[in-house]
N, C-alpha and C positions, 0 to 999 in steps of 0.2 A: 525628381526622377534620380539623381544623385544618392538620396536618401533612400529610397525602395532597392537601389541594388545592395546599398552599403548593407542594411539589414539581411536583404535574400543571403547576400554569399557571408553575412552571421551567422545564419540559422544553418544555411548546406554546411560549412567549415565546423561546426561545433560539434565533438564526438558525443555521444551518447553517452561513454563511459571514458576514464582515462584510466588505462591497466598500469602507468607507470608511475602518475600523480596517488591513485585511486588504490596500489596496490594490496594494502591492508583490508581492504573492502571490496576487494575483486575476486571472483572463485569462475574455477572452472569445473568444480565439481557437479558432478551427474548424478542422476537417480535413475535404475532400474528398475520397472516391475506397471504392475498396474497404479491407476491413480484413483481417487477418491472424488466423490462428490464435492465438488468446490463450496456447494449448498444446504451440505450436511456433512458437516465436519467431523469424522470421529477418530480415533485413536487409530483405527485400521486406515485410516487416508496415509498415516507418517508409514505403514509399513512397507517399506522400498528398501532396493540395493543403493547405496550411496558409494559412486565411482569417486576417487580422488580426481581423475583425467579423464579425458572424452577419447583418448588415445589409448588403448589397452594393449601389455603381448599375449604370446600365450598361453602364460601362465593363469592371467586373471580371466582369458575366455574360456579356457576349462573352468574355474569355478563358478563361473556362469550356466555351463553346460550340465555340472553336476549338482546345483545350488543345494540340491535337497535328494542326491543320490539314494541315503540313508533315513532319509526320514530328519535328518537335523535342522531343517530349516521347512517347516510346513509351511503351507500358503504360497510357495513359487514351485514353478513347473519350468523347465526349459524344453523349446525342443527348434530342431537344426534343419532348414531346409534348403536343400542345395537349389543355387542361381544356375542353371545349365538350361543349355537349348542344344538340341542334335541338330551339327553342322550338316553332314550328308542326308540327311530326310529326304524324303523322295518328292522331287520334280525333275521338271527338264531341263538336262545337259545347257542347255542352251539358255535359261533361268535361273543361274545360281543364287541371284541377289533375290527375286521374287520367291523361291524356297527356301531361302533362308529369312524372310522373312514372317513368311507366313510358319516356318517352325518357332522362331521368337514368338511371335504374336501366342502363339500355343501355351508356351512354356510358362508365358507370363500369366496364361490366365490358370493352368496350373497350380503355380505358387501362389495366387492369388487363391485358388480353390482350397491347398492345403492348408495355407495360413489360417483359414476361418474355421478349418475341421479339430484343425491343434486348437484355437482359442475355445472352440466350443468343447472339447474335451481337458480343457481346465487348464492349458497353458497359458500362464502369462509373461515369459520371457520368449520371443522368437528369433533364433538368430540365422540370419541369412546368407550364404556361404558361396563364395566358388572355389575352393580350395582343389575337390574332387574334379578339376576340367582335364580331359584330354583331348587327342586331335579331331575325337568323333566328336564330345560335349565341351561346348566354347562357353566361358561365360557370359552369362547378360550382365551387360555394363551394369558398374553398381549403382548409381545414380538414378538409372530409372529403374533397377529394381527396388530401389527405396524407394522411390515415390510411386510406383506404382501400386507397391504392398500398403504406404501410408496412405494415398486418397482412397484406396479401398476400403480399408476399415474403416477410412470417415466417413464414407456412404454407407457404410453396414450400421454405423456408429457403435463401434465397439473399439476406434481406437483408443482409448483409452484406458483399456482392460489389457492393456499389453505394452511391453516395451522391444523396442527391435535395436539388434545388437548387428552389425556387418563385418564380416569375416573377406575381406577380399584381395586380391591382387594387384588390380588398378588403383588403388591407393596409394600414392605417393608424395608427393607435394602438398606442403598447407594448405593449397586453394581445395586440394580433392577432399580431406579432410573435413575442412569447414563446409562446402555444399555438402556433400554427408549427413553432416550433423543439422544444418540450416533445413535437409528435403527428411528430416525425421528421426534421423539414427541417433541411439543414445550413448552409443560405443562403439568406435571403427580399430580393430583390428588388421594392420595393414602389413599383412602375415611376410608376403613375397619381401616388402623392405627390411624386414627382420629377417629373413634368413637373409637377405642379400648381406646384410651386414653379418653376419654368422660367418658367410663362403668369404667375405675378403679378408676378415679378420683369419679363417684357416688359409686363406691366399697369402699370408703375409703381407696383404693391401694395407692393411693397417696395423699399426703395432702402438703399445705403451698402453692398453687398455684390454678389459675383458670383455667378453661378447655378451656380460649382463652388462654393464658397465657403459658398453655402445650402445645397448638398444634402447637402456633409459636415458641417454644425453639424446638419442635420436624423436625417443617418445616425447621428451620432453622440449626440444626447441620444435617439433609440431605444435603440440601444443600452447607454446608463446605464439608461435605463428598465425593459430586459431585465435588466439586473446588479442590478435591486432587486428585482422579483422574484422573482430568483434567493435573494436574501437573505431 
């Protein structure tokens, strides 16, 4: 019995990778775009966009959004979809939770429909965003939104035709990023966290660092945290 538990604990505590000792062969680089058939490898299967890190800023997000705006990158087409639901949608005042739940379910169904239509129209990069949220339009929780779209595309057998990029304000901590990536996101833009850093510098709460460098420090720390979670 002692030998059994010794072997069991040795297996459980042995990490799949060691990001510290195996730093030279450990990468967080992510690819965005359609995936080719693994059973029919062709040069086109390698045609994807390489991201050095899975946590990106607004500049990298803009590059993905307008990847082929002038026809300079044929084969790629991005499409953005708002992940929002109407908070004040019609329903009895005495049952706001039920009304909100109905509105949320309806919004998720609409997002799934729009994603399918975008893929049919040739899009292979889908950006799910909650940046346009207001008092009337609340953001769908990013993890729910990502998983709903991911599993919808798996059911439709179109998941490998598209890459998912998440622009969200509710991702702030390392675990938030790790979960979104684990649930199907190729890249995450935590815009609210990055905008908060800019605001803190403007208010004088962060000194001795430029806004650009502060954002880079945050993204680097977040990605190192994701790598530790992977380990």
